[in-house]
Rosetta silent file (secondary structure, phi, psi, omega in degrees, C-alpha in Angstrom):
SEQUENCE: XXXXXXXXXXXXXXXXXXXXXXXXXXXXXXXXXXXXXXXXXXXXXXXXXXXXXXXXXXXXXXXXXXXXXXXXXXXXXXXXXXXXXXXXXXXXXXXXXXXXXXXXXXXXXXXXXXXXXXXXXXXXXXXXXXXXXXXXXXXXXXXXXXXXXXXXXXXXXXXXXXXXXXXXXXXXXXXXXXXXXXXXXXXXXXXXXXXXXXXXXXXXXXXXXXXXXXXXXXXXXXXXXXXXXXXXXXXXXXXXXXXXXXXXXXXXXXXXXXXXXXXXXXXXXXXXXXXXXXXXXXXXXXXXXXXXXXXXXXXXXXXXXXXXXXXXXXXXXXXXXXXXXX
SCORE:     score description
SCORE:     0.000 S_00000001
   1 L     0.000  139.067 -177.619  -15.380  -25.893  -28.874 S_00000001
   2 L   -88.028   59.601 -179.706  -13.569  -27.432  -25.917 S_00000001
   3 L   -94.620  138.209  166.951  -10.694  -24.977  -26.015 S_00000001
   4 L   -72.034  154.870  178.214   -8.824  -23.867  -22.961 S_00000001
   5 L   -84.125   70.750 -172.245   -8.515  -20.128  -22.693 S_00000001
   6 L  -105.977  155.727  176.621   -4.805  -20.295  -23.442 S_00000001
   7 L   -93.507  154.156  179.237   -2.294  -17.859  -24.828 S_00000001
   8 L  -134.894   29.267 -179.376   -0.045  -18.579  -27.795 S_00000001
   9 L   -59.700  -45.060 -179.387    2.276  -15.568  -27.852 S_00000001
  10 E  -129.298  132.164  177.927    5.334  -17.799  -27.530 S_00000001
  11 E  -126.125  110.404 -175.304    5.581  -21.512  -28.331 S_00000001
  12 E   -87.266  126.271  175.865    8.859  -23.138  -27.308 S_00000001
  13 E   -89.879  127.870 -178.954   10.108  -26.097  -29.345 S_00000001
  14 E  -129.513  120.716  179.158   11.977  -28.685  -27.257 S_00000001
  15 E   -61.736  132.467  178.083   13.594  -31.808  -28.775 S_00000001
  16 L   -66.500  -15.401 -179.622   12.239  -34.956  -27.202 S_00000001
  17 L   -86.151   -4.436 -175.346   15.747  -36.393  -27.301 S_00000001
  18 L  -113.023   95.932 -176.544   17.173  -33.721  -24.962 S_00000001
  19 H   -65.385  -34.309 -179.574   16.260  -34.461  -21.329 S_00000001
  20 H   -62.859  -43.314  178.463   18.130  -31.426  -20.001 S_00000001
  21 H   -69.279  -36.081  178.561   16.046  -29.076  -22.124 S_00000001
  22 H   -62.635  -38.670 -179.716   12.863  -30.960  -21.261 S_00000001
  23 H   -63.889  -35.599 -177.480   13.497  -30.465  -17.546 S_00000001
  24 H   -84.022  -21.879 -169.666   13.830  -26.698  -17.964 S_00000001
  25 H   -59.084  -41.231 -174.881   10.970  -26.226  -20.424 S_00000001
  26 L   -60.986  -23.278 -177.263    7.945  -26.043  -18.057 S_00000001
  27 L  -117.117   31.270 -177.102    9.303  -22.912  -16.377 S_00000001
  28 L   -80.017  -16.436 -175.313   10.815  -21.231  -19.444 S_00000001
  29 L    95.399   -0.909  177.760    8.240  -18.434  -19.581 S_00000001
  30 L   -77.697  148.249  175.979    6.686  -19.659  -22.836 S_00000001
  31 L   -68.097  -36.228  179.943    2.914  -19.706  -23.153 S_00000001
  32 E  -140.034  140.431  173.460    3.098  -23.158  -24.731 S_00000001
  33 E  -115.849  130.761  170.941    5.819  -25.798  -24.912 S_00000001
  34 E  -117.554  129.221  177.133    5.756  -28.490  -27.563 S_00000001
  35 E   -82.677  120.779 -171.618    7.903  -31.573  -27.214 S_00000001
  36 E   -93.727  119.522  173.774    9.219  -32.324  -30.674 S_00000001
  37 L  -103.844   -1.020 -173.360    9.337  -35.928  -31.864 S_00000001
  38 L  -101.640 -104.479 -168.529    9.720  -35.000  -35.526 S_00000001
  39 L   -61.827  -30.652 -175.550   12.338  -32.796  -37.199 S_00000001
  40 L   -81.589   -0.042 -175.138   14.493  -32.199  -34.105 S_00000001
  41 L  -122.909  128.056  177.812   14.992  -35.934  -33.506 S_00000001
  42 L   -67.467  150.281 -178.836   17.186  -38.279  -35.546 S_00000001
  43 H   -53.008  -37.899 -178.685   15.511  -41.501  -36.781 S_00000001
  44 H   -69.959  -15.707 -178.383   17.666  -43.630  -34.473 S_00000001
  45 H  -104.410    2.330 -172.534   16.456  -41.591  -31.461 S_00000001
  46 H   -59.297  -47.255 -175.569   12.727  -41.561  -32.264 S_00000001
  47 H   -68.309  -40.066  177.541   11.649  -44.295  -29.869 S_00000001
  48 H   -66.885  -38.437  177.863   13.719  -42.975  -26.972 S_00000001
  49 H   -61.622  -38.184  177.533   12.436  -39.449  -27.615 S_00000001
  50 H   -62.998  -43.631  177.288    8.880  -40.787  -27.406 S_00000001
  51 H   -64.237  -39.021  177.470    9.664  -42.393  -24.045 S_00000001
  52 H   -61.564  -41.264 -179.838   11.275  -39.156  -22.883 S_00000001
  53 H   -63.014  -43.642  179.052    8.147  -37.208  -23.839 S_00000001
  54 H   -62.176  -43.820  177.685    5.919  -39.563  -21.868 S_00000001
  55 H   -61.175  -46.760 -177.892    8.208  -39.276  -18.846 S_00000001
  56 H   -63.175  -41.567 -179.932    8.323  -35.470  -19.079 S_00000001
  57 H   -63.502  -39.762 -176.101    4.560  -35.165  -19.398 S_00000001
  58 H   -82.021  -28.709 -170.602    3.929  -37.377  -16.390 S_00000001
  59 H  -103.696  -22.342 -175.718    6.707  -36.229  -14.075 S_00000001
  60 L   -97.912  158.133 -178.825    7.127  -32.490  -14.645 S_00000001
  61 L   -89.924  109.796 -177.509    4.881  -29.645  -13.485 S_00000001
  62 L  -103.306   19.868 -175.295    3.221  -28.078  -16.538 S_00000001
  63 L   -69.946  -16.195 -177.833    0.876  -25.794  -14.620 S_00000001
  64 L   -90.563   -4.038 -178.899    2.698  -22.638  -15.790 S_00000001
  65 L  -157.154  167.435  169.377    2.137  -23.259  -19.504 S_00000001
  66 E   -81.496  156.335 -177.270    0.219  -25.297  -22.027 S_00000001
  67 E  -135.773  140.062 -176.692    1.942  -28.430  -23.303 S_00000001
  68 E  -139.543  167.948  172.751    1.841  -30.188  -26.648 S_00000001
  69 E  -130.237  129.437  171.346    3.687  -32.885  -28.576 S_00000001
  70 E   -88.468  112.862  178.607    4.651  -32.651  -32.230 S_00000001
  71 L   -78.458  168.521  172.269    4.154  -36.134  -33.602 S_00000001
  72 L   -74.498  158.373 -174.747    5.894  -37.492  -36.664 S_00000001
  73 L   -67.037  159.644 -178.858    4.166  -36.986  -40.002 S_00000001
  74 L   -67.141  -12.110  176.303    1.517  -39.278  -41.408 S_00000001
  75 L   -87.051    7.208 -176.728    4.020  -40.319  -44.083 S_00000001
  76 L  -119.806  142.932  178.345    6.149  -41.909  -41.346 S_00000001
  77 L   -73.152   -8.479  175.852    5.668  -45.251  -39.574 S_00000001
  78 L   -75.747  -18.151 -169.158    6.546  -43.472  -36.323 S_00000001
  79 H   -61.480  -52.540 -172.009    3.298  -41.520  -36.449 S_00000001
  80 H   -66.774  -33.576  178.617    0.743  -44.020  -35.154 S_00000001
  81 H   -72.406  -33.242  174.158    2.938  -45.122  -32.255 S_00000001
  82 H   -56.772  -48.215 -177.458    3.522  -41.461  -31.309 S_00000001
  83 H   -66.525  -52.089 -173.550   -0.227  -40.975  -31.035 S_00000001
  84 H   -66.039  -50.120 -175.287   -1.084  -44.266  -29.343 S_00000001
  85 H   -68.218  -47.737 -177.000    1.818  -44.459  -26.887 S_00000001
  86 H   -65.575  -45.544 -175.235    1.949  -40.789  -25.881 S_00000001
  87 H   -73.319  -41.711  179.164   -1.795  -40.323  -25.544 S_00000001
  88 H   -63.236  -37.839 -173.486   -2.513  -43.645  -23.838 S_00000001
  89 H   -94.112  -17.019 -177.454    0.297  -43.159  -21.324 S_00000001
  90 H  -149.087   19.651 -175.403    0.187  -39.388  -20.779 S_00000001
  91 H   -64.885  -23.750  179.083   -2.889  -38.016  -22.540 S_00000001
  92 H   -73.839   -7.743  177.014   -4.332  -36.608  -19.349 S_00000001
  93 H  -100.395  -12.788 -172.657   -1.388  -34.179  -19.236 S_00000001
  94 L   -86.681  140.882  169.764   -1.658  -33.032  -22.870 S_00000001
  95 L   -93.593  -43.802 -177.773   -3.414  -29.906  -24.124 S_00000001
  96 E  -146.127  163.234  162.762   -2.825  -30.454  -27.849 S_00000001
  97 E  -111.539  139.912  177.116   -1.076  -32.538  -30.471 S_00000001
  98 E  -102.528  118.610 -174.807    0.817  -30.718  -33.218 S_00000001
  99 E  -102.514  117.961 -177.602    0.376  -32.474  -36.568 S_00000001
 100 L   -82.565  159.585  171.517    3.102  -31.769  -39.155 S_00000001
 101 L    49.840   44.259  177.649    2.799  -31.496  -42.926 S_00000001
 102 L   -71.689  121.653 -177.054   -0.995  -31.399  -43.006 S_00000001
 103 L  -109.466  -21.325 -177.452   -1.946  -31.460  -46.673 S_00000001
 104 L  -158.399  162.022 -177.190   -5.680  -32.132  -46.610 S_00000001
 105 H   -55.344  -35.377 -176.827   -8.540  -32.465  -44.111 S_00000001
 106 H   -62.003  -25.373  176.281   -8.301  -36.261  -44.010 S_00000001
 107 H   -61.189  -47.672  178.893   -4.849  -35.976  -42.390 S_00000001
 108 H   -69.693  -36.130 -178.517   -6.381  -34.301  -39.352 S_00000001
 109 H   -63.999  -34.760  176.039   -9.433  -36.541  -39.429 S_00000001
 110 H   -62.109  -49.329 -179.443   -7.184  -39.600  -39.077 S_00000001
 111 H   -64.102  -41.921 -179.014   -5.476  -38.169  -35.996 S_00000001
 112 H   -62.605  -37.806 -179.870   -8.791  -36.992  -34.554 S_00000001
 113 H   -65.277  -44.080  176.971  -10.328  -40.460  -34.932 S_00000001
 114 H   -61.558  -44.106  179.266   -7.458  -42.092  -33.039 S_00000001
 115 H   -60.336  -44.581 -178.530   -7.694  -39.453  -30.325 S_00000001
 116 H   -59.017  -41.511 -178.592  -11.436  -39.915  -29.979 S_00000001
 117 H   -70.157  -42.448  179.460  -11.045  -43.654  -29.457 S_00000001
 118 H   -66.322  -42.844  178.690   -8.187  -43.355  -26.961 S_00000001
 119 H   -59.621  -42.248  179.689   -9.987  -40.632  -25.010 S_00000001
 120 H   -65.977  -41.046 -178.394  -13.097  -42.783  -24.799 S_00000001
 121 H   -69.100  -36.934 -174.847  -11.135  -45.849  -23.685 S_00000001
 122 H   -97.698   -9.322 -178.394   -9.077  -43.986  -21.083 S_00000001
 123 L    73.664   29.090 -178.562  -11.684  -41.471  -19.925 S_00000001
 124 L   -84.966  155.871  169.332   -9.512  -38.500  -20.891 S_00000001
 125 L   -68.873  166.312 -177.694  -10.647  -34.976  -21.589 S_00000001
 126 L   -67.721  134.273  173.964  -10.503  -33.809  -25.204 S_00000001
 127 L  -103.304  124.584 -176.163   -7.054  -33.186  -26.655 S_00000001
 128 E   -88.130  175.506 -175.199   -7.103  -30.520  -29.352 S_00000001
 129 E  -121.763  142.315  164.850   -5.090  -30.246  -32.554 S_00000001
 130 E  -115.971  136.600 -177.444   -2.668  -27.764  -34.066 S_00000001
 131 E  -114.552  128.624  175.353   -1.946  -28.216  -37.770 S_00000001
 132 E   -85.874  121.317  174.308    1.311  -27.274  -39.444 S_00000001
 133 E   -97.572  101.554 -171.197    0.787  -25.724  -42.878 S_00000001
 134 L  -144.962   20.995  175.188    4.195  -26.334  -44.406 S_00000001
 135 L  -136.567  161.585  176.077    3.670  -27.788  -47.860 S_00000001
 136 H   -60.825  -38.762  178.657    2.352  -26.499  -51.165 S_00000001
 137 H   -64.200  -42.543  179.346   -0.544  -28.963  -50.834 S_00000001
 138 H   -62.707  -40.685  179.513   -1.344  -27.717  -47.344 S_00000001
 139 H   -71.799  -35.895  177.679   -1.410  -24.109  -48.446 S_00000001
 140 H   -63.922  -29.241 -177.993   -3.505  -24.943  -51.515 S_00000001
 141 L  -108.116   18.781 -169.234   -6.034  -26.622  -49.184 S_00000001
 142 H   -62.005  -35.819  179.238   -5.692  -24.290  -46.217 S_00000001
 143 H   -66.931  -41.181  178.062   -9.332  -23.147  -46.217 S_00000001
 144 H   -66.501  -40.608  177.608  -10.592  -26.741  -46.287 S_00000001
 145 H   -61.978  -41.684 -178.517   -8.139  -27.729  -43.550 S_00000001
 146 H   -62.559  -25.514 -179.572   -9.280  -24.799  -41.411 S_00000001
 147 H   -91.166   -7.817 -177.223  -12.860  -26.101  -41.601 S_00000001
 148 L   -81.367  155.371  177.544  -11.986  -29.688  -40.684 S_00000001
 149 L    45.841   55.325 -172.188  -12.391  -31.093  -37.155 S_00000001
 150 L   -62.194  -23.412  179.046  -14.234  -27.945  -35.982 S_00000001
 151 L   -89.267   -3.225 -174.398  -14.611  -29.204  -32.411 S_00000001
 152 L  -130.465  -32.122 -179.198  -10.950  -30.093  -32.047 S_00000001
 153 E   -71.720  130.401 -171.860   -8.780  -27.992  -34.371 S_00000001
 154 E  -116.753  -35.554 -174.439   -7.444  -24.992  -32.480 S_00000001
 155 E  -153.504  153.655  168.346   -4.643  -23.356  -34.487 S_00000001
 156 E  -113.154  142.576 -178.169   -2.749  -23.367  -37.773 S_00000001
 157 E  -122.599  132.383  177.531    1.010  -22.872  -37.786 S_00000001
 158 E   -87.032  112.592  179.668    3.057  -21.607  -40.735 S_00000001
 159 L   -97.096   93.214 -167.817    6.090  -23.880  -41.115 S_00000001
 160 H   -66.134  -36.160 -173.439    8.387  -21.787  -43.239 S_00000001
 161 H   -67.110  -53.430  179.619   11.304  -24.214  -43.658 S_00000001
 162 H   -68.881  -30.520  176.957    9.406  -27.168  -45.114 S_00000001
 163 H   -63.533  -41.834  177.775    7.139  -24.794  -47.017 S_00000001
 164 H   -61.272  -41.815  179.002   10.208  -23.308  -48.739 S_00000001
 165 H   -66.202  -41.432 -177.466   11.391  -26.790  -49.660 S_00000001
 166 H   -65.528  -37.877 -178.430    7.951  -27.810  -50.894 S_00000001
 167 H   -91.759   -0.462 -177.671    7.566  -24.748  -53.118 S_00000001
 168 L    59.549   33.627  177.219   11.253  -24.833  -54.173 S_00000001
 169 L   -72.132  145.248  177.913   11.652  -21.279  -52.923 S_00000001
 170 L   -87.713  118.991 -177.552   15.170  -19.911  -52.815 S_00000001
 171 L  -129.171  158.332  176.735   16.057  -19.024  -49.242 S_00000001
 172 L  -119.465  -11.984  177.213   19.155  -18.011  -47.349 S_00000001
 173 L  -157.498  153.241 -178.513   17.862  -18.407  -43.780 S_00000001
 174 L   -72.851  106.793  177.981   14.985  -20.115  -41.994 S_00000001
 175 L    82.601   -0.615 -178.805   12.230  -17.528  -41.732 S_00000001
 176 L   -96.997 -170.023 -177.225   14.508  -14.611  -42.576 S_00000001
 177 L   -87.221  153.639  172.302   14.815  -12.313  -45.557 S_00000001
 178 L  -111.549  117.759 -176.992   16.251  -13.170  -48.943 S_00000001
 179 L   -60.623  -17.570  177.304   18.206  -10.224  -50.375 S_00000001
 180 L   -78.360  -14.228 -179.048   17.122  -11.273  -53.869 S_00000001
 181 L   -92.744   86.034 -174.776   13.471  -10.629  -52.962 S_00000001
 182 E  -154.117  167.653  170.306   13.426   -6.876  -53.522 S_00000001
 183 E  -124.695  162.448 -179.690   12.390   -4.023  -55.776 S_00000001
 184 E  -113.202  144.748  173.244   14.361   -0.991  -56.894 S_00000001
 185 L   -75.549  169.058  171.540   13.421    2.660  -56.775 S_00000001
 186 L   -65.426  153.265 -179.668   13.698    4.855  -59.842 S_00000001
 187 L   -71.113  142.722  175.356   17.192    6.148  -60.480 S_00000001
 188 L   -84.184 -170.646 -175.772   18.120    9.543  -59.099 S_00000001
 189 L   -60.282  -29.118  179.862   20.064   12.187  -61.055 S_00000001
 190 L   -92.340    2.033  179.263   23.293   10.248  -60.544 S_00000001
 191 L    87.675    5.821  179.644   21.738    6.956  -61.551 S_00000001
 192 L   -79.875  145.726 -179.732   21.619    5.554  -58.009 S_00000001
 193 L  -131.534  133.133  176.905   18.677    3.339  -57.021 S_00000001
 194 L   -79.588  148.465  178.530   17.501    2.390  -53.545 S_00000001
 195 E  -104.343  129.322  177.514   16.817   -1.255  -52.681 S_00000001
 196 E  -117.323  109.845  178.844   13.605   -2.148  -50.853 S_00000001
 197 E   -71.228  148.463  175.063   13.564   -5.626  -49.357 S_00000001
 198 L  -120.060  168.882  176.181   10.297   -7.535  -49.239 S_00000001
 199 L   -99.604  107.732 -174.854    9.020  -10.452  -47.175 S_00000001
 200 L   -67.029  -11.915 -179.472    8.813  -13.414  -49.553 S_00000001
 201 L   -99.942    7.495 -174.722    6.445  -15.199  -47.118 S_00000001
 202 H   -57.967  -47.449 -177.204    3.898  -12.380  -46.966 S_00000001
 203 H   -62.587  -46.310 -178.067    1.326  -14.077  -49.197 S_00000001
 204 H   -62.892  -45.331  178.265    1.559  -17.434  -47.424 S_00000001
 205 H   -58.775  -48.598 -176.197    1.307  -15.837  -43.981 S_00000001
 206 H   -63.401  -42.573 -178.575   -1.636  -13.672  -45.016 S_00000001
 207 H   -63.990  -42.615  179.491   -3.521  -16.532  -46.647 S_00000001
 208 H   -66.058  -40.837  179.748   -3.155  -18.760  -43.598 S_00000001
 209 H   -62.521  -43.175  179.038   -4.172  -15.954  -41.227 S_00000001
 210 H   -61.353  -43.288  178.335   -7.303  -15.204  -43.250 S_00000001
 211 H   -61.474  -41.021  178.262   -8.271  -18.896  -43.169 S_00000001
 212 H   -61.903  -50.081 -175.329   -7.757  -18.954  -39.401 S_00000001
 213 H   -68.707  -28.976  178.620   -9.820  -15.852  -38.729 S_00000001
 214 H   -67.702  -30.188 -173.023  -12.579  -17.003  -41.063 S_00000001
 215 L  -121.703   21.610  170.170  -13.052  -20.227  -39.093 S_00000001
 216 L    74.057   28.415  179.379  -12.193  -19.207  -35.536 S_00000001
 217 L  -105.375  167.494  179.504   -8.645  -20.572  -35.333 S_00000001
 218 E  -101.108  124.536  178.408   -5.449  -19.068  -33.953 S_00000001
 219 E   -89.183  126.150 -177.211   -2.701  -18.231  -36.493 S_00000001
 220 E  -123.325  137.960  175.941    0.831  -18.976  -35.272 S_00000001
 221 E   -91.967  146.757 -176.646    4.125  -18.295  -37.044 S_00000001
 222 L   -85.246 -143.269 -166.443    6.807  -20.963  -37.073 S_00000001
 223 L   -82.451  153.688  166.312   10.577  -20.811  -36.627 S_00000001
 224 L  -121.694  113.776 -165.146   13.194  -18.129  -37.136 S_00000001
 225 L   -69.685  -32.632 -174.472   16.440  -20.012  -37.441 S_00000001
 226 L   -88.865   88.983 -176.853   19.083  -17.468  -36.416 S_00000001
 227 L   -75.252   -1.859  173.217   18.596  -17.241  -32.655 S_00000001
 228 L   -91.165    4.352 -177.431   21.645  -14.946  -32.432 S_00000001
 229 L  -120.334   77.958 -178.667   19.692  -12.269  -34.390 S_00000001
 230 H   -63.706  -34.056 -179.949   17.027  -10.838  -32.073 S_00000001
 231 H   -65.830  -39.734  177.049   16.388   -7.859  -34.346 S_00000001
 232 H   -64.421  -40.835  177.818   15.666  -10.150  -37.287 S_00000001
 233 H   -61.979  -47.083 -178.996   13.313  -12.233  -35.143 S_00000001
 234 H   -60.852  -40.086 -178.578   11.480   -9.135  -33.935 S_00000001
 235 H   -62.712  -45.218  179.916   11.065   -7.820  -37.476 S_00000001
 236 H   -66.925  -43.220 -179.394    9.482  -11.049  -38.712 S_00000001
 237 H   -62.806  -41.765 -179.685    7.301  -11.405  -35.603 S_00000001
 238 H   -65.180  -37.406  179.280    6.063   -7.809  -35.883 S_00000001
 239 H   -67.652  -37.365  177.743    5.127   -8.277  -39.546 S_00000001
 240 H   -67.536  -40.593  177.882    3.169  -11.426  -38.668 S_00000001
 241 H   -64.454  -38.878 -179.725    1.433   -9.610  -35.813 S_00000001
 242 H   -62.823  -30.394  178.708    0.581   -6.710  -38.117 S_00000001
 243 H   -79.504  -13.190 -179.037   -1.221   -9.144  -40.432 S_00000001
 244 L   117.864    7.682  179.299   -3.281  -10.510  -37.536 S_00000001
 245 L   -68.268  159.212 -171.514   -1.055  -13.286  -36.202 S_00000001
 246 L  -115.183  -13.834 -178.674   -1.313  -14.372  -32.592 S_00000001
 247 E  -176.687  177.407 -176.552    2.060  -15.882  -31.717 S_00000001
 248 E  -150.482  150.073  175.437    5.364  -17.311  -32.881 S_00000001
 249 E   -67.441  153.261  167.114    7.639  -20.263  -32.215 S_00000001
 250 E  -122.680  117.845  177.713   10.792  -19.968  -30.178 S_00000001
 251 L   -93.848    0.707  176.754   13.428  -22.502  -31.151 S_00000001
 252 L  -146.579  143.564 -179.432   15.716  -21.142  -28.407 S_00000001
 253 H   -55.500  -26.405  179.880   14.807  -19.829  -24.946 S_00000001
 254 H   -65.086  -19.661 -178.329   16.267  -16.434  -25.913 S_00000001
 255 H   -88.921   -9.658 -176.073   13.372  -15.979  -28.362 S_00000001
 256 H   -63.066  -52.779 -177.119   10.605  -16.484  -25.777 S_00000001
 257 H   -65.291  -31.615  177.301   10.617  -12.998  -24.325 S_00000001
 258 H   -62.386  -45.530  179.141   10.879  -11.507  -27.829 S_00000001
 259 H   -64.954  -45.075  178.635    7.682  -13.293  -28.867 S_00000001
 260 H   -59.273  -38.311  179.376    5.885  -12.340  -25.649 S_00000001
 261 H   -63.600  -46.869 -175.590    6.926   -8.738  -26.217 S_00000001
 262 H   -67.788  -41.388 -172.028    5.623   -8.571  -29.787 S_00000001
 263 L   -96.789   12.265  169.059    2.309  -10.308  -29.174 S_00000001
 264 L  -103.382  121.917  179.534    1.476   -8.455  -25.952 S_00000001
 265 L   -56.399  139.835  179.950   -0.340   -5.174  -26.697 S_00000001
 266 L   -72.797  162.185  178.907    1.685   -2.128  -25.644 S_00000001
 267 H   -59.203  -36.114  178.882    0.538    0.224  -22.883 S_00000001
 268 H   -65.657  -42.699  179.323   -0.151    2.873  -25.546 S_00000001
 269 H   -65.415  -39.993 -179.357   -2.346    0.483  -27.557 S_00000001
 270 H   -66.286  -42.619  179.680   -4.232   -0.600  -24.444 S_00000001
 271 H   -61.555  -43.579  179.639   -4.849    2.973  -23.366 S_00000001
 272 H   -65.440  -40.085  179.255   -6.234    3.894  -26.771 S_00000001
 273 H   -60.768  -41.568  179.803   -8.445    0.793  -26.831 S_00000001
 274 H   -66.885  -37.335  179.306   -9.913    1.709  -23.468 S_00000001
 275 H   -70.754  -32.226  175.987  -10.553    5.276  -24.577 S_00000001
 276 H   -63.986  -46.959  179.399  -12.257    3.997  -27.756 S_00000001
 277 H   -59.738  -44.093  179.931  -14.599    1.830  -25.707 S_00000001
 278 H   -63.883  -44.685 -179.342  -15.356    4.734  -23.383 S_00000001
 279 H   -62.929  -39.220 -179.854  -15.939    7.161  -26.263 S_00000001
 280 H   -71.473  -33.609  176.114  -18.281    4.744  -28.024 S_00000001
 281 H   -64.755  -41.030  177.789  -20.234    4.119  -24.821 S_00000001
 282 H   -66.134  -38.928  179.163  -20.685    7.869  -24.433 S_00000001
 283 H   -65.877  -41.229  179.176  -21.702    8.160  -28.095 S_00000001
 284 H   -62.590  -39.877  179.218  -24.258    5.362  -27.732 S_00000001
 285 H   -64.346  -29.725 -179.815  -25.746    7.072  -24.694 S_00000001
 286 L   -92.245    2.344  178.844  -26.070   10.262  -26.757 S_00000001
 287 L    77.733   24.194  179.780  -27.622    8.403  -29.720 S_00000001
 288 L  -104.668  142.087  179.898  -24.571    8.815  -31.983 S_00000001
 289 L   -90.513  -23.149 -179.197  -23.254    6.071  -34.253 S_00000001
 290 L  -148.427  146.661  179.712  -19.740    7.424  -34.743 S_00000001
 291 E  -137.589  173.743  178.429  -17.524    9.899  -32.927 S_00000001
 292 E  -107.643  139.139  176.605  -14.079   11.434  -33.228 S_00000001
 293 E  -137.596  122.976 -178.833  -11.154   10.542  -30.957 S_00000001
 294 L    55.356   36.544  176.818   -7.758   12.223  -31.235 S_00000001
 295 L    79.859    9.908  179.453   -8.787   13.707  -34.572 S_00000001
 296 E  -128.089  143.817  179.479   -9.815   10.370  -36.088 S_00000001
 297 E   -74.833  139.349  171.829  -13.247    8.893  -36.651 S_00000001
 298 E  -126.184  147.220 -177.888  -14.149    5.756  -34.721 S_00000001
 299 L  -142.983 -159.988 -176.376  -17.207    3.592  -35.301 S_00000001
 300 H   -61.035  -36.673  178.307  -18.565    0.128  -34.584 S_00000001
 301 H   -64.253  -36.766  179.230  -15.588   -1.532  -36.301 S_00000001
 302 H   -62.772  -42.141 -177.937  -13.241    0.432  -34.062 S_00000001
 303 H   -70.020  -33.110  176.723  -14.932   -0.788  -30.909 S_00000001
 304 H   -63.356  -43.149  177.759  -14.787   -4.418  -32.080 S_00000001
 305 H   -62.409  -42.704 -179.219  -11.025   -4.112  -32.564 S_00000001
 306 H   -64.906  -41.273 -178.658  -10.654   -2.471  -29.172 S_00000001
 307 H   -66.237  -37.724  176.812  -12.721   -5.130  -27.411 S_00000001
 308 H   -61.823  -44.619 -179.896  -10.638   -7.936  -28.942 S_00000001
 309 H   -63.970  -44.862 -178.164   -7.443   -6.291  -27.711 S_00000001
 310 H   -66.624  -33.637  176.435   -8.770   -5.668  -24.210 S_00000001
 311 H   -63.804  -41.204  178.570   -9.971   -9.256  -23.947 S_00000001
 312 H   -66.537  -40.007  178.507   -6.466  -10.478  -24.772 S_00000001
 313 H   -61.736  -42.600  178.357   -4.935   -8.097  -22.227 S_00000001
 314 H   -61.453  -38.688  179.351   -7.275   -9.407  -19.543 S_00000001
 315 H   -65.848  -42.919  178.461   -6.238  -12.955  -20.421 S_00000001
 316 H   -62.795  -44.686  179.871   -2.538  -12.067  -20.188 S_00000001
 317 H   -64.201  -40.129 -179.847   -3.041  -10.360  -16.828 S_00000001
 318 H   -64.783  -43.191  178.352   -5.061  -13.299  -15.505 S_00000001
 319 H   -65.239  -38.072  178.969   -2.381  -15.801  -16.546 S_00000001
 320 H   -62.771  -40.162  178.685    0.339  -13.650  -14.991 S_00000001
 321 H   -66.571  -38.829  178.789   -1.507  -13.606  -11.668 S_00000001
 322 H   -65.110  -41.010  179.255   -1.953  -17.385  -11.778 S_00000001
 323 H   -66.414  -39.847  179.534    1.764  -17.907  -12.466 S_00000001
 324 H   -65.621  -37.913  179.402    2.707  -15.540   -9.631 S_00000001
 325 H   -68.275  -33.542 -179.664    0.396  -17.368   -7.227 S_00000001
 326 L   -72.523    0.000    0.000    1.889  -20.702   -8.221 S_00000001
């Protein structure tokens, strides 16, 4: 696969209609910036936003992050011009296109075919795809979508807002908790019962993550609407990371560092991973298949987990050095 070795801890959404935000975006500290031509742009501003995106891609320095464009959906007449105009005029600056409301493999195959033809005509390098899973149809077909365009599809993104609308879920905030989604403890002697909130998106997140990991894709979580609630953002991001997620959107610059924090392994985790690798190397040298570390058994599965974490840490450190040098 022609993937860049890029990080996706934080993905900043920037409206294509807002030039001031576009100017600041390349140096925001996000791992990836996507210029949004879809939901963040009013219909009357779509064409100007497209021109703004082309200008930003060509004129700004994107060397500190990856850059993408979220095109309009395939159910919109804006879609084909987004692909043709942006890629023909600025495709050599693009890392990926973000395709919204992907419901079936043919949605991605359409975009991939257009990209292949434009790349061939213009002599561009391959532009990869990110697919938004944000409809009931998309989630029902998520395994098939994950297997489509294997040389170009790079990540799946859980789009909670449109997914809630598609499934008619009752929500009170974008990506946050719903107080009605809870269970009660048994009553105590006085008849009191504790309330335990749940994450109503747990199944959808988990299903998408499993599809990603099965087919070598990166699972990314979408927006958390209340950017004045850092604790709420952290809670959702940590739950996604615990399931195996790799990054999360930031719809406001204040959320970038929160995402980077959650999806960067802690010093304690890194230290343990390194000690696991060392312990297993010593065990292998002694002809042992499993050993104990800190009172817990570790085996081949443990070393695979540790190696994945250390590889990500090396990537983060390498990117940090490149940004500092720039």
